[in-house]
C-alpha positions as CSV (number, residue, x, y, z in Angstrom):
1,M,7.1,38.2,-45.9
2,K,4.3,39.3,-43.6
3,I,1.7,37.5,-45.8
4,I,3.7,34.3,-45.5
5,I,3.9,34.5,-41.7
6,F,0.2,35.4,-41.5
7,S,-0.7,32.4,-43.7
8,L,1.4,30.0,-41.5
9,V,-0.3,31.3,-38.3
10,V,-3.7,30.7,-39.9
11,M,-2.8,27.2,-41.0
12,V,-1.6,26.4,-37.4
13,L,-4.8,27.7,-36.0
14,I,-7.0,25.8,-38.4
15,S,-5.0,22.5,-37.8
16,S,-5.4,23.1,-34.0
17,I,-9.2,23.5,-34.4
18,S,-9.6,20.4,-36.5
19,L,-7.5,18.4,-34.0
20,A,-9.8,19.3,-31.1
21,Q,-13.1,19.3,-33.1
22,G,-15.6,16.9,-31.7
23,L,-13.7,16.1,-28.5
24,E,-12.7,18.4,-25.8
25,I,-11.3,18.2,-22.2
26,T,-13.5,20.7,-20.4
27,R,-12.5,20.1,-16.7
28,V,-9.7,18.5,-14.6
29,D,-10.2,17.9,-10.8
30,A,-7.3,16.6,-8.6
31,H,-7.8,14.9,-5.2
32,V,-5.1,13.6,-2.9
33,D,-5.9,10.8,-0.4
34,Y,-3.9,10.9,2.8
35,E,-5.6,7.9,4.4
36,D,-2.5,5.7,3.9
37,A,-0.5,7.9,6.3
38,Y,-1.5,8.3,9.9
39,I,0.3,11.6,10.5
40,Y,-1.2,13.2,7.4
41,R,-4.7,12.1,8.4
42,I,-4.4,13.5,11.9
43,E,-3.0,16.8,10.5
44,Q,-5.9,17.0,8.0
45,E,-8.5,16.4,10.7
46,Q,-7.0,18.7,13.4
47,K,-5.2,21.5,11.5
48,N,-6.4,21.2,7.9
49,T,-2.8,22.0,6.9
50,R,-2.8,20.1,3.6
51,R,-4.5,21.2,0.4
52,N,-5.8,17.9,-1.0
53,S,-8.3,19.0,-3.7
54,A,-8.1,21.5,-6.6
55,L,-9.9,22.4,-9.8
56,V,-7.2,22.8,-12.4
57,P,-7.5,25.3,-15.3
58,V,-7.6,23.5,-18.6
59,V,-4.8,25.6,-20.0
60,N,-1.4,24.3,-21.0
61,D,1.3,24.7,-18.2
62,S,-1.3,25.3,-15.5
63,R,0.0,24.1,-12.1
64,I,-2.0,21.6,-10.0
65,E,-2.3,23.2,-6.7
66,V,-2.4,20.2,-4.3
67,D,0.0,19.0,-1.6
68,I,1.3,15.6,-2.8
69,F,4.2,13.6,-1.3
70,P,6.0,10.4,-2.3
71,G,3.7,7.5,-1.5
72,S,0.5,9.5,-1.7
73,N,-2.5,8.6,-3.8
74,I,-3.8,11.1,-6.3
75,T,-6.9,10.9,-8.5
76,F,-7.5,13.0,-11.6
77,T,-11.2,13.3,-12.6
78,V,-11.2,14.4,-16.3
79,T,-14.4,15.7,-17.9
80,I,-14.6,15.1,-21.6
81,E,-17.3,16.6,-24.0
82,N,-18.5,15.7,-27.5
83,T,-18.7,19.1,-29.0
84,F,-20.5,18.1,-32.1
85,N,-24.2,19.2,-32.5
86,G,-27.4,17.6,-33.6
87,D,-27.1,14.6,-36.0
88,E,-23.3,14.7,-36.0
89,P,-21.3,11.6,-35.0
90,V,-21.5,9.7,-31.7
91,L,-17.9,9.3,-30.4
92,R,-17.2,5.8,-29.2
93,D,-14.7,4.0,-26.9
94,I,-13.5,7.2,-25.4
95,F,-10.7,6.7,-22.9
96,T,-8.3,9.0,-21.0
97,K,-4.6,8.4,-20.6
98,I,-2.4,10.4,-18.2
99,T,1.4,10.5,-18.1
100,I,3.4,11.9,-15.2
101,E,6.9,12.4,-16.6
102,G,9.9,11.3,-14.6
103,K,13.1,13.3,-14.2
104,R,16.4,12.3,-15.5
105,D,16.6,8.4,-15.2
106,E,13.2,8.0,-13.7
107,S,10.5,6.1,-15.5
108,D,7.3,7.8,-16.6
109,L,4.1,6.9,-14.7
110,K,1.2,6.0,-17.0
111,E,-2.4,5.2,-16.2
112,E,-5.7,5.3,-18.1
113,D,-9.4,4.9,-17.5
114,G,-12.8,5.0,-19.4
115,N,-14.4,3.2,-22.3
116,F,-17.6,5.0,-22.9
117,D,-19.6,6.6,-25.8
118,L,-20.7,10.2,-26.0
119,K,-23.6,11.6,-28.1
120,P,-23.2,15.1,-29.5
121,G,-23.4,17.7,-26.8
122,N,-22.9,15.2,-23.9
123,E,-20.0,14.8,-21.5
124,G,-18.5,12.0,-19.5
125,K,-15.9,11.5,-16.8
126,A,-12.9,9.4,-16.3
127,D,-11.1,8.8,-13.0
128,V,-7.4,8.1,-13.4
129,K,-5.5,7.1,-10.2
130,F,-1.8,7.1,-9.3
131,K,0.2,6.1,-6.3
132,I,3.4,8.2,-6.3
133,P,6.4,6.0,-5.8
134,F,8.6,6.7,-2.7
135,E,11.7,6.9,-5.0
136,M,10.2,9.5,-7.3
137,E,12.2,12.7,-7.2
138,D,10.6,15.8,-5.6
139,G,10.1,19.0,-7.6
140,S,8.0,20.0,-10.6
141,H,6.9,17.2,-13.0
142,N,5.2,17.5,-16.4
143,I,1.8,15.9,-16.8
144,K,0.2,15.0,-20.2
145,I,-3.6,14.3,-20.3
146,E,-4.9,12.8,-23.5
147,A,-8.5,11.9,-24.4
148,E,-9.2,9.8,-27.5
149,G,-12.2,8.3,-29.3
150,E,-13.5,7.5,-32.7
151,D,-16.7,7.7,-34.8
152,K,-18.5,4.9,-36.6
153,D,-16.2,5.2,-39.6
154,H,-13.2,4.8,-37.3
155,A,-12.0,8.4,-37.7
156,L,-9.9,9.3,-34.7
157,Y,-10.6,12.3,-32.5
158,K,-8.1,13.5,-29.8
159,A,-7.8,16.2,-27.2
160,E,-4.8,17.0,-25.0
161,V,-3.7,19.3,-22.2
162,R,-0.3,19.6,-20.5
163,L,-0.1,20.5,-16.8
164,R,2.5,20.7,-14.0
165,L,2.6,18.9,-10.7
166,D,4.9,19.6,-7.7
167,I,5.9,16.6,-5.6
168,K,7.0,17.7,-2.2
169,K,9.3,15.9,0.3
170,L,9.1,16.6,4.0
171,S,12.1,16.6,6.4
172,H,10.6,13.7,8.4
173,D,8.2,11.3,6.8
174,L,8.1,7.7,7.9
175,R,5.7,5.2,6.4
176,I,4.4,1.6,6.9
177,T,4.5,0.4,3.3
178,K,3.5,-3.2,3.5
179,V,1.8,-5.5,6.0
180,Y,1.2,-9.2,5.7
181,L,-0.6,-11.5,8.1
182,T,-0.3,-15.2,7.1
183,P,-2.6,-16.9,7.6
184,S,-5.4,-14.5,8.6
185,I,-7.5,-17.4,9.9
186,V,-6.2,-20.0,12.4
187,Y,-7.8,-23.2,13.5
188,C,-6.0,-26.1,15.2
189,S,-2.5,-24.9,14.7
190,R,-3.2,-21.4,15.9
191,K,0.1,-20.1,14.5
192,A,0.5,-17.1,12.3
193,T,3.2,-14.7,11.1
194,I,3.0,-10.9,10.8
195,T,5.4,-9.2,8.4
196,T,5.8,-5.5,7.9
197,E,8.0,-3.2,5.8
198,I,8.7,0.4,6.7
199,A,10.4,3.2,4.7
200,N,11.7,6.7,5.0
201,A,10.0,9.0,2.5
202,G,11.5,12.2,4.0
203,S,14.7,14.0,3.1
204,N,16.6,13.3,6.4
205,L,18.4,10.2,7.6
206,E,16.4,8.7,10.6
207,D,18.4,7.0,13.3
208,N,15.8,6.5,16.1
209,V,12.9,4.7,14.5
210,A,10.9,2.2,16.4
211,L,8.5,-0.5,15.1
212,E,5.9,-2.2,17.3
213,F,3.5,-5.2,16.9
214,K,0.9,-5.1,19.6
215,S,-2.3,-7.1,20.4
216,P,-3.7,-6.9,23.9
217,G,-6.4,-9.4,23.1
218,L,-3.8,-12.0,22.0
219,G,-1.3,-11.0,24.8
220,F,1.3,-10.3,22.1
221,N,3.8,-7.5,21.9
222,S,7.1,-7.0,20.0
223,Y,9.1,-3.8,20.0
224,D,12.2,-2.9,18.0
225,K,13.9,0.5,18.5
226,D,16.9,2.6,17.3
227,I,16.3,1.5,13.7
228,S,18.3,3.4,11.1
229,L,16.6,4.4,7.8
230,P,18.3,6.4,5.0
231,S,16.2,8.5,2.7
232,F,15.1,7.6,-0.8
233,S,16.5,11.1,-1.8
234,S,20.0,10.0,-0.9
235,G,20.5,8.9,-4.5
236,D,22.5,5.9,-3.5
237,I,20.6,2.9,-4.8
238,E,22.9,0.5,-3.1
239,R,21.9,1.6,0.4
240,E,19.1,-0.2,2.2
241,V,16.2,2.3,2.4
242,T,13.6,-0.1,3.9
243,Y,13.4,-2.2,7.0
244,T,11.4,-5.4,7.2
245,K,10.4,-7.2,10.4
246,A,8.5,-10.5,10.9
247,S,7.2,-12.0,14.1
248,S,5.6,-15.4,14.9
249,I,2.4,-15.4,16.8
250,E,1.2,-18.4,18.8
251,V,-2.4,-18.1,20.0
252,P,-2.9,-19.7,23.5
253,V,-5.2,-22.8,23.3
254,F,-7.5,-21.4,26.0
255,L,-8.2,-18.3,24.0
256,K,-11.8,-18.0,22.8
257,S,-12.6,-17.9,19.1
258,G,-13.2,-14.5,17.6
259,K,-11.4,-11.7,15.7
260,Y,-8.4,-10.0,17.4
261,P,-6.9,-6.8,16.1
262,L,-3.2,-6.6,15.6
263,F,-1.7,-3.0,15.7
264,V,1.4,-2.1,13.7
265,N,2.9,1.2,15.2
266,L,5.7,3.2,13.7
267,Y,7.5,5.7,15.9
268,W,9.8,8.6,15.2
269,K,12.4,9.3,17.9
270,N,11.4,5.9,19.3
271,F,8.2,7.2,20.9
272,I,6.3,9.7,18.6
273,I,3.8,7.8,16.5
274,F,4.1,8.5,12.8
275,D,2.1,5.8,11.1
276,Q,-0.2,3.0,12.2
277,K,-1.9,0.0,10.5
278,T,-4.3,-2.6,11.8
279,V,-5.1,-6.2,10.7
280,E,-7.3,-8.8,12.2
281,L,-6.5,-12.4,13.2
282,D,-9.6,-14.6,13.0
283,V,-9.3,-17.3,15.6
284,R,-11.6,-20.3,15.1
285,D,-12.3,-23.4,17.2
286,C,-10.7,-26.7,16.2
287,A,-13.3,-29.5,15.9
288,K,-12.5,-32.8,17.4
289,G,-10.7,-35.2,15.0
290,T,-10.5,-32.6,12.2
291,T,-7.8,-30.3,11.0
292,P,-9.7,-27.8,8.8
293,K,-7.7,-25.6,6.4
294,P,-8.3,-21.9,5.9
295,K,-9.9,-20.9,2.5
296,E,-7.2,-20.0,0.0
297,D,-8.8,-16.7,-0.9
298,N,-8.6,-15.5,2.8
299,E,-5.2,-17.0,3.7
300,T,-3.4,-13.7,3.8
301,A,-4.7,-10.4,5.3
302,T,-3.0,-7.5,3.5
303,V,-3.4,-3.8,4.5
304,I,-1.3,-2.5,1.6
305,Q,-1.2,-4.7,-1.4
306,P,2.5,-5.4,-2.1
307,K,4.0,-5.6,-5.6
308,E,3.9,-9.0,-7.1
309,G,7.0,-11.0,-6.3
310,W,7.9,-8.9,-3.2
311,I,10.6,-10.6,-1.1
312,P,11.7,-9.0,2.2
313,K,15.2,-7.6,1.9
314,K,16.1,-7.4,5.6
315,L,14.1,-9.9,7.5
316,I,14.2,-9.6,11.3
317,M,12.5,-12.5,13.1
318,A,11.4,-12.0,16.6
319,T,12.6,-14.7,18.9
320,R,10.2,-17.0,20.6
321,E,10.8,-19.7,23.2
322,M,9.6,-23.1,22.0
323,S,8.2,-25.5,24.7
324,I,9.2,-29.1,24.6
325,L,5.5,-29.9,24.9
326,D,5.1,-28.6,21.3
327,S,6.6,-31.9,20.1
328,P,4.4,-35.0,20.4
329,I,7.4,-37.3,20.1
330,I,9.2,-35.7,23.0
331,L,6.0,-35.6,25.0
332,S,5.4,-39.3,24.5
333,M,9.0,-40.1,25.5
334,L,8.6,-38.0,28.7
335,I,5.4,-39.8,29.6
336,G,7.0,-43.2,29.0
337,G,10.2,-42.3,30.9
338,S,8.1,-41.0,33.8
339,F,6.2,-44.3,34.0
340,I,9.4,-46.4,34.0
341,I,10.9,-44.1,36.8
342,M,7.7,-44.5,38.9
343,V,7.8,-48.3,38.5
344,L,11.5,-48.5,39.5
345,A,10.9,-46.2,42.4
346,G,8.0,-48.5,43.6
347,L,10.2,-51.6,43.4
348,I,13.0,-49.9,45.4
349,V,10.5,-48.8,48.1
350,F,9.0,-52.3,48.1
351,G,12.5,-53.8,48.6
352,L,13.3,-51.5,51.4
353,L,10.1,-52.3,53.2
354,R,10.8,-56.1,53.0
355,K,14.3,-55.6,54.4
356,S,13.0,-53.6,57.3
357,K,10.5,-56.3,58.2
358,V,13.3,-58.9,58.2
């Protein structure tokens, strides 16, 4: 019996060695980017309270020791080596695929990178990037890292390591998730619309959220307060967990051409800033007798690229008073009417003067 067990162990070891022969994952680095969130960036600069980089042991079930939150960006830099020697095969078309496994009904996240060749004894790197969805459940997630390549005879070589990643959720975590400025260049019309979506990535319901659009250069300001945002962690998919606001901008005709920043500010408790984004409106002169159109490629300025087909769920339009002078038809009617009234007034005055002489 002992001989049979020993033989099985030896066979498993031999098969494991042949699987990894020629291709090996030798290093995994993880880096989290907090630039998308204002509050994280400030904390990182002032207090260094977040651990955003780690070298991960290439051993199954190793934990990735970084602080990552829903909505964060994480990059895995995977180092892969061709462990053959001398005249042994060059491994071609090597790529790396990483899977972050979802919990329960969550979908897995899958990304891949690389497409390079490795000579024997050489190593290469692949950068695999993820944006962790807001709705992803917090807690420990399994991660599978796979490297794959082939030799000139199309024999396949693989390497694999399984790790663990903890996704954390803070009590209070407000984010600006999307910003649109359409168009980003204005000419004769000088009208644009700014649209923003915000979300609650924290674990608590937020009742006193404020969203502000502000541009001192354009003389433009719009402020909404006491916004209520449930958390993604509530588990109720029927509840509205985002808030979308759109405001019309009309640039005064006397304003000089140039680029004017528009600030989008998100406040917790209606006055503590939690996130901030900036876009620029490019104001250009309108040449006489022409109505130039903005280039299609530059029509929309986007801070965070939204998913394709995104439609605002809860669109709040800021009110704007429209002047009657905005309509050329009404303007011409007013001018014509004023002229008729002046003629009639003149005739009445002339008639009164003639009577007084008589």
